[in-house]
C-alpha positions in Angstrom: 101.1 -95.3 -14.5 104.1 -96.8 -15.6 106.8 -95.0 -17.7 107.4 -96.5 -21.5 110.2 -98.5 -21.9 111.8 -99.0 -25.8 111.5 -103.1 -25.8 113.3 -105.3 -26.4 113.3 -106.3 -29.3 113.6 -102.7 -29.9 117.3 -102.6 -29.6 117.9 -105.9 -30.4 116.4 -104.3 -34.3 118.8 -101.3 -34.5 122.0 -103.0 -33.1 122.0 -104.9 -36.0 121.3 -102.2 -38.1 124.0 -100.8 -37.9 126.1 -103.5 -37.4 125.1 -104.4 -40.6 125.2 -100.9 -42.3 128.6 -100.6 -40.7 129.7 -103.8 -42.2 128.9 -102.5 -45.0 130.2 -99.6 -45.3 133.8 -101.6 -43.9 134.3 -103.3 -46.6 133.2 -100.7 -49.3 136.0 -98.7 -48.4 138.2 -102.0 -48.0 137.2 -102.7 -51.3 137.9 -99.1 -53.0 141.7 -99.1 -51.4 142.2 -102.2 -53.3 141.0 -101.7 -56.9 138.5 -104.2 -56.7 136.8 -103.4 -59.9 133.0 -104.5 -56.9 133.5 -101.3 -54.9 131.3 -99.5 -57.1 128.4 -102.2 -56.5 128.9 -102.2 -53.0 129.2 -98.3 -53.1 125.1 -98.4 -54.8 123.6 -101.3 -51.6 125.3 -99.8 -49.1 123.7 -97.0 -49.9 120.3 -98.2 -50.2 120.7 -99.7 -47.7 121.6 -97.0 -45.8 117.8 -96.1 -46.7 116.5 -99.4 -47.1 117.3 -100.7 -43.5 115.8 -97.3 -41.1 112.4 -97.6 -43.1 112.1 -101.5 -42.7 112.8 -101.1 -38.9 110.3 -97.8 -38.9 107.7 -100.2 -40.4 108.7 -103.6 -38.6 108.0 -100.6 -35.1 104.2 -99.1 -36.8 103.5 -102.7 -37.3 103.9 -104.1 -34.1 102.5 -101.7 -33.2 99.5 -101.9 -34.8 98.4 -105.3 -34.4 99.6 -105.1 -30.6 97.0 -106.6 -28.3 96.8 -103.3 -27.2 96.2 -101.4 -29.5 97.8 -98.3 -31.3 97.9 -96.2 -28.7 100.6 -97.9 -26.4 
């Protein structure tokens, strides 16, 4: 029996999501410190992305598992 390993695409997507979220948080912080009028819009985008990005990755991972040739049990 082969040990289960995380596919490379999952790792790449998780890293990309972490970079996107970190970028949004940093941009929000910089805008808040500089007193920009777009701070609240960036905060709203950051909060939305904090929920939407992980949900998207979960749905993508579930879809890959369902449509894989091995079947849903793998």
